[in-house]
C-alpha positions in Angstrom: 19.1 32.3 44.6 20.4 29.0 43.0 23.9 29.1 41.6 24.6 26.4 38.9 28.4 26.1 38.3 30.1 24.7 35.2 33.3 25.4 33.3 31.6 27.7 30.8 29.3 29.9 32.8 27.4 30.5 36.0 23.6 30.3 35.8 21.5 32.1 38.4 17.9 31.0 38.8 15.4 33.3 40.6 11.8 32.8 41.4 9.7 35.8 40.4 6.1 36.3 41.6 3.9 38.9 40.1 2.0 41.2 42.4 -1.8 41.1 42.7 -1.9 44.2 40.6 -0.4 42.3 37.7 -2.6 39.3 38.1 -5.3 40.8 35.8 -2.9 40.7 32.9 -2.0 37.0 33.1 -4.5 35.6 30.5 -3.2 34.5 27.1 -5.7 35.8 24.6 -4.5 33.5 21.9 -5.2 30.1 23.4 -7.6 31.2 26.2 -5.4 29.7 28.9 -4.9 31.4 32.2 -1.3 31.5 33.6 -0.3 31.7 37.2 2.0 34.5 38.4 5.1 32.4 39.1 8.1 32.6 36.8 11.6 31.3 36.9 14.2 33.8 35.8 17.4 32.3 34.4 20.5 34.5 34.2 23.8 33.7 32.5 26.2 35.9 34.4 29.0 35.6 31.9 26.9 36.7 28.9 24.2 38.7 30.6 21.6 36.5 28.9 18.2 36.5 30.5 15.3 34.1 30.0 11.9 33.7 31.6 10.1 30.4 32.1 6.6 30.0 33.5 6.4 27.5 36.3 3.3 25.9 37.8 2.2 26.8 41.3 2.9 23.6 43.2 3.7 25.1 46.6 0.1 25.5 47.9 -3.3 24.3 46.7 -4.7 27.7 48.0 -2.3 29.7 45.9 -0.5 31.2 48.9 2.4 32.2 46.7 0.1 34.1 44.4 -1.6 35.9 47.3 1.4 36.5 49.7 4.4 36.3 47.4 7.6 34.4 47.9 9.5 35.5 51.0 13.2 36.2 50.8 14.1 33.5 53.2 11.0 31.3 53.2 10.7 27.8 54.5 10.4 26.4 51.0 14.0 27.4 50.3 15.4 26.0 53.5 13.6 22.7 53.5 15.4 19.4 53.3 13.6 18.6 50.0 15.0 21.8 48.4 18.5 21.0 49.7 18.3 17.5 48.2 17.3 18.9 44.8 20.2 21.4 44.8 22.6 18.5 45.7 21.3 16.4 42.9 21.6 19.3 40.4 25.1 20.2 41.7 23.9 23.6 42.6 25.1 25.9 45.4 22.2 27.5 47.3 23.1 30.9 48.8 20.9 33.2 50.9 20.8 36.9 50.5 19.8 39.6 53.0 16.0 40.1 53.3 14.5 43.4 51.9 17.8 44.1 50.1 17.3 43.9 46.3 20.9 45.1 45.8 22.1 41.7 47.0 20.7 40.3 43.7 21.9 43.4 41.8 22.1 41.8 38.4 18.6 40.4 38.3 17.0 43.3 40.1 18.5 45.9 37.7 17.3 43.7 34.8 13.8 43.7 36.3 13.8 47.4 36.7 14.8 47.8 33.0 12.2 45.3 31.9 9.5 47.0 33.8 10.4 50.3 32.2 10.1 48.6 28.8 6.7 47.2 29.7 5.5 50.7 30.7 6.6 52.2 27.4 5.1 49.5 25.3 1.8 49.3 27.2 1.5 53.1 26.8 2.2 53.2 23.1 0.4 49.9 22.1 -3.2 49.0 22.6 -2.4 45.8 24.4 -3.7 44.7 27.8 -1.4 41.7 28.4 2.2 42.1 29.4 2.6 38.4 28.5 2.2 39.2 24.8 4.9 41.9 25.1 7.4 39.7 27.1 9.1 38.1 24.0 9.5 41.5 22.3 10.8 43.1 25.4 13.4 40.3 25.8 14.5 40.7 22.1 14.9 44.5 22.7 17.1 44.0 25.8 19.1 41.1 24.3 20.1 43.1 21.3 20.8 46.3 23.1 24.5 47.0 23.9 25.3 47.1 27.6 28.8 48.7 27.3 30.6 51.3 25.3 32.1 48.7 22.9 28.7 47.8 21.4 28.6 44.3 22.9 25.2 42.9 23.4 24.0 39.7 25.2 23.1 38.2 21.8 26.7 38.7 20.6 28.1 36.9 23.6 25.6 34.1 23.4 25.6 33.4 19.6 28.8 35.0 18.5 27.0 37.5 16.3 24.0 39.8 16.5 20.7 38.4 15.3 18.9 39.9 12.4 15.7 41.7 13.5 13.0 42.9 11.2 13.4 46.4 12.5 16.8 46.6 10.9 15.5 45.5 7.5 12.3 47.4 7.1 12.2 51.2 7.4 9.6 52.1 10.0 6.7 54.3 8.9 6.4 57.8 10.2 2.8 57.3 11.3 1.7 53.9 12.6 -1.7 54.8 14.0 -4.1 53.2 14.3 -2.2 50.2 15.6 -3.6 47.1 13.9 -1.2 44.2 13.5 -2.4 41.7 11.0 1.0 40.2 10.7 3.8 39.3 13.1 6.3 41.3 11.0 4.3 44.5 11.2 4.1 44.1 15.0 7.8 43.7 15.3 8.3 46.7 13.0 6.1 48.9 15.3 7.9 47.8 18.4 11.4 48.4 17.2 10.5 51.8 15.9 9.8 53.1 19.4 12.5 54.5 21.7 14.5 52.0 23.7 14.0 51.6 27.4 16.6 53.1 29.8 20.1 51.6 29.4 20.6 48.4 31.3 23.1 48.5 34.1 24.7 45.3 35.3 26.0 47.0 38.5 24.2 48.7 41.3 24.4 52.5 41.7 26.4 53.7 44.7 24.4 54.0 47.9 25.4 56.3 50.8 26.1 54.4 53.9 26.9 56.4 57.1 30.3 55.7 58.6 28.7 55.7 62.0 27.1 52.3 61.3 30.4 50.6 61.9 30.6 51.7 65.6 27.0 52.5 66.6 25.3 50.7 69.4 21.7 51.0 68.1 20.1 51.1 64.6 16.8 52.0 63.1 15.5 49.7 60.3 13.6 51.0 57.3 10.0 49.9 57.3 8.8 47.9 54.2 5.7 50.1 54.2 3.6 47.1 53.0 -0.1 48.0 53.6 0.7 51.0 55.7 -0.3 54.6 55.2 2.0 57.2 53.7 2.1 59.0 57.0 3.5 55.9 58.8 7.1 56.3 60.1 9.8 55.2 57.6 11.9 53.6 60.3 11.2 51.5 63.4 13.4 50.6 66.4 15.8 51.2 67.9 17.5 47.8 68.0 20.6 46.8 69.9 23.5 45.9 67.6 25.3 42.6 68.2 27.9 42.7 65.4 28.7 44.4 62.2 30.2 42.1 59.5 30.8 43.4 56.0 27.5 44.9 54.6 25.4 43.1 57.2 24.4 44.1 60.7 23.3 41.5 63.3 20.9 42.9 65.9 18.6 41.7 68.6 15.1 41.3 67.4 13.0 40.4 70.4 14.5 37.1 71.6 16.6 36.2 68.6 19.4 37.6 66.5 18.5 38.8 63.0 20.4 40.2 60.1 19.8 43.3 57.9 21.8 45.0 55.2 23.4 48.4 55.8 21.4 50.1 53.1 18.2 49.5 55.0 19.3 51.0 58.3 20.6 54.2 59.8 22.5 54.7 63.1 20.5 55.7 66.2 22.1 57.6 69.1 20.7 58.1 72.5 20.9 61.5 74.1 23.2 60.3 76.8 25.7 59.1 74.1 26.1 62.5 72.5 28.3 65.2 73.9 29.2 63.3 77.0 33.0 63.9 77.1 33.2 64.4 80.9 34.2 61.8 83.4 30.9 61.9 85.3 29.3 59.1 83.4 27.3 58.0 86.4 25.5 61.4 86.8 21.9 60.6 86.2 20.2 63.1 83.9 16.7 64.4 84.3 15.4 62.8 81.2 16.4 59.4 82.7 14.1 59.9 85.7 10.4 59.1 85.7 8.7 60.7 88.7 5.1 59.7 89.8 3.7 62.0 92.5 0.1 62.1 93.6 -1.4 65.6 94.3 -3.2 64.5 97.4 -0.5 65.8 99.7 0.5 69.0 97.9 -3.2 70.0 97.2 -4.6 68.8 100.6 -6.6 71.7 102.2 -4.8 70.9 105.5 -1.5 71.8 103.9 -0.5 75.2 105.4 1.8 75.8 102.3 -0.2 74.7 99.3 1.5 73.1 96.3 4.6 72.3 98.3 6.0 69.0 99.8 9.2 69.0 101.8 11.5 66.2 102.7 11.6 67.0 106.4 10.1 69.4 108.9 12.8 72.0 108.4 11.6 72.5 104.8 15.0 72.6 103.2 14.1 71.0 99.9 10.7 71.3 98.2 10.3 68.0 96.3 7.3 69.5 94.5 9.1 72.7 93.4 9.3 74.2 90.0 12.7 72.8 89.3 11.4 69.2 89.9 9.9 67.7 86.8 6.9 65.5 87.7 6.0 63.2 84.8 2.9 61.6 86.2 0.8 63.5 88.7 -2.7 63.4 90.2 -5.1 60.9 88.5 -2.2 59.8 86.2 -0.7 57.9 89.1 -2.5 54.6 88.6 -1.5 50.9 88.7 -2.3 50.6 85.0 0.0 53.5 84.0 2.8 52.2 86.2 2.7 48.7 84.7 2.5 50.1 81.2 5.5 52.3 81.9 7.5 49.3 83.0 6.6 47.0 80.2 6.6 49.7 77.5 3.0 49.2 76.5 2.1 52.9 76.4 -0.2 54.5 73.7 1.6 56.2 70.8 0.3 59.6 72.1 2.5 59.4 75.2 5.6 61.6 74.7 9.1 60.3 75.1 9.6 62.2 78.3 7.0 60.0 80.0 8.4 56.7 78.7 11.0 54.3 80.1 13.5 54.3 77.3 15.6 51.4 78.4 17.2 48.3 76.9 19.1 45.2 77.9 22.1 47.4 79.0 20.2 49.6 81.4 20.4 49.6 85.2 17.0 50.7 86.7 16.2 52.0 90.2 12.6 51.6 91.2 11.6 53.3 94.4 8.0 53.0 95.8 6.5 54.3 99.0 3.0 54.7 100.4 0.4 52.8 102.4 0.7 49.1 102.1 0.2 45.7 103.7 0.8 42.0 103.2 1.3 41.6 99.5 -0.1 45.0 98.2 0.8 48.7 97.9 -1.9 51.3 97.6 -2.1 53.9 94.8 -3.9 57.1 96.2 -6.1 55.0 98.5 -8.3 54.1 95.5 -6.5 51.0 94.1 -3.6 48.8 94.8 -0.9 46.8 93.1 -0.2 43.3 94.3 3.2 41.5 94.6 2.1 39.0 91.9 1.3 41.8 89.4 4.7 43.5 90.2 6.5 40.2 89.7 4.8 39.6 86.3 5.6 43.1 85.2 9.3 42.5 85.9 9.2 39.3 84.0 7.7 41.1 80.9 10.5 43.6 81.2 13.0 40.7 81.1 11.4 39.1 78.1 11.4 42.4 76.2 15.0 43.0 77.1 14.2 46.3 78.9 16.7 46.0 81.7 20.1 44.7 82.7 19.8 45.0 86.5 17.0 46.3 88.7 17.5 47.8 92.2 14.0 47.6 93.8 13.4 49.7 97.0 10.1 49.8 98.7 9.2 51.7 102.0 5.8 50.6 103.4 4.4 48.4 106.1 5.2 44.7 105.6 7.3 45.8 102.6 9.2 42.5 102.2 6.0 40.8 101.1 6.2 42.8 97.8 9.3 40.9 96.5 8.3 37.4 97.7 7.1 36.4 94.2 9.9 37.9 92.2 11.4 35.3 89.8 13.2 37.3 87.1 17.0 37.4 87.3 19.3 40.3 88.1 17.0 42.0 90.7 18.2 43.2 94.1 15.2 44.0 96.3 15.3 46.1 99.5 12.4 46.5 101.8 12.0 48.9 104.8 10.3 46.2 106.9 9.7 42.5 107.0 6.4 40.6 106.8 4.4 41.3 110.0 6.3 44.6 110.8 5.3 48.2 110.3 7.4 50.9 108.7 7.5 53.7 111.2 7.8 57.4 110.6 10.8 59.5 111.7 9.5 62.8 113.0 6.4 64.9 113.1 5.7 68.3 111.5 4.1 70.4 114.3 2.6 72.8 111.8 0.2 70.2 110.5 0.5 67.6 113.2 1.3 64.5 111.1 4.4 62.5 110.4 5.9 63.4 107.1 8.7 61.0 106.3 9.5 57.3 107.1 12.6 56.3 108.9 14.1 54.2 106.2 13.6 56.9 103.6 15.0 59.5 105.9 18.3 57.7 106.5 18.5 56.5 102.9 18.4 60.2 101.8 20.9 61.2 104.4 23.3 58.6 103.0 22.7 59.4 99.4 23.1 63.2 99.8 26.8 62.5 100.5 27.2 60.4 97.3 28.9 62.1 94.4 29.5 60.8 90.8 33.0 59.7 91.7 32.0 58.1 95.0 33.4 54.6 95.8 30.6 53.6 98.1 29.0 50.3 97.4 25.5 48.8 97.6 26.6 46.8 100.6 27.1 50.0 102.5 23.7 51.3 101.4 22.1 48.1 102.9 23.4 49.2 106.3 22.0 52.7 106.3 19.0 51.9 108.6 19.8 49.3 111.3 17.1 48.1 113.6 18.1 50.5 116.4 17.2 53.5 114.2 14.5 52.0 111.9 12.7 50.1 114.7 12.0 47.5 112.0 14.2 44.9 110.2 15.3 45.9 106.7 14.6 43.1 104.3 17.0 42.2 101.5 16.6 39.6 98.7 19.9 38.7 97.0 19.2 35.3 95.5 18.2 36.8 92.1 21.1 39.1 91.9 24.2 37.6 90.3 26.8 40.1 91.6 28.2 40.7 95.1 26.8 44.0 96.5 30.2 44.7 98.0 31.6 45.0 94.5 28.8 47.1 93.0 29.2 50.9 93.2 26.2 52.8 94.4 26.7 55.2 91.5 25.6 52.5 89.1 22.0 53.2 90.3 22.4 56.6 92.0 24.6 59.5 90.9 22.6 62.7 90.6 23.7 65.7 92.6 21.2 68.5 93.2 22.1 71.7 91.3 22.9 74.7 93.5 22.5 78.3 92.5 25.5 80.5 93.6 24.9 84.2 94.3 27.1 87.0 95.7 24.1 88.9 97.0 23.9 88.0 100.7 20.8 90.0 101.2 18.8 87.5 99.1 20.0 84.5 101.1 18.1 83.3 104.1 20.5 81.4 106.5 18.8 78.6 108.4 20.8 76.7 111.0 20.9 73.0 110.3 20.5 70.8 113.4 22.9 68.0 113.8 20.4 65.3 114.1 16.7 64.7 114.9 16.1 62.9 118.2 
């Protein structure tokens, strides 16, 4: 939009590009010349006088403007040449919000009225060129009053209403067939038809949710260009940076972009709704993604099929009905794990199996299994390397999918898995250093195998005493398994982490308390004595 200022009026100049569907009607049948689809629209805001001027296509020899249209904030409007032209003309160049016609309300409302006039005339008159109807449409709109006092743009421009042939000649009752041997008869036919909808110089009121002023996330209306009718109307969510007037600034990948309020609606995460208690650190089930292979629960050597317990006394079945497993069996693959972290999952994957995080999320990633120097096995059929894991974290950082990551791995030579990390805000903990094995804690005599590693056992023993209001820190968690009990040296990498672990509460990454069912029927309760400690 170019704003030309003077003492008398304000002139707005817009560039209008016809769509490809209108391109077939751009030939002037009178002189045989073909016009391009680019027009300059001049608007006198003080007198509501509109005028159209055809302009040559000088922006691209390949007619890129004709094929692609003129973008709202294209480079041709922000170039130094365009700025110099505006300075020489004494014009003020102002940008408007993209995909928001209401920002140019005066001209957009006029376009809407003009298109309605074209539709009416093209339906009633045997004409195939809207260029032939443009002068007559402008005359109709310039002479039509735009307020209750009968004031028209012509009266404001010339001081009096112009004489039109339609006011001098009584229109015939039947004008079919439509043959126009003279210009006067053509005008008479046009002015005998009903006028187009009344022109409005102001935008109609648009409902804007009040929650947009304080919401953290927004969904943006899709332009639907070239998309099917079944495509979603909104895309997002996007993190809001600031709300200023009618515009909302948000993070769009790696830059801040702007959108008008009429094109967005607020987005609320489930954890933001109905959370009036003080246990804000309590991790909810839909924020936990659990990958469990079926090789242990479904192993024929398992004396209790479809069960996996955290220790030999079988207190907690980690494969029970109340434990929601998101990825099981053959779904536990390296590809699915990397896609889960980076958000590159197919559209068919439900929300419950997606990592719905953003740049304000703290993520705990715990991995265990058979491993070695620089790799961790997935079901003994494939493995993920330390380089692949480091690159996945970097993609998460570039996509703004995390704020901080607490990475814990329990396997042999576990410290080798974080050697190639280079993304910021990651605190990595390993059960053993390079060259060391991660040993098991105790054996289950029923099946004759070790069932839990030492580091995991003491970590669970520590975390079972952590409640949502706990003041324990990450530094205390790092001391849960000293060498005298783990028989291996716990590895920690802090150089990528910007905070002191002594000042970080453990509840920022842990906080879930296992639900307990209370019953008054003692006959249904089996009391099992809990040993003080395993030797």
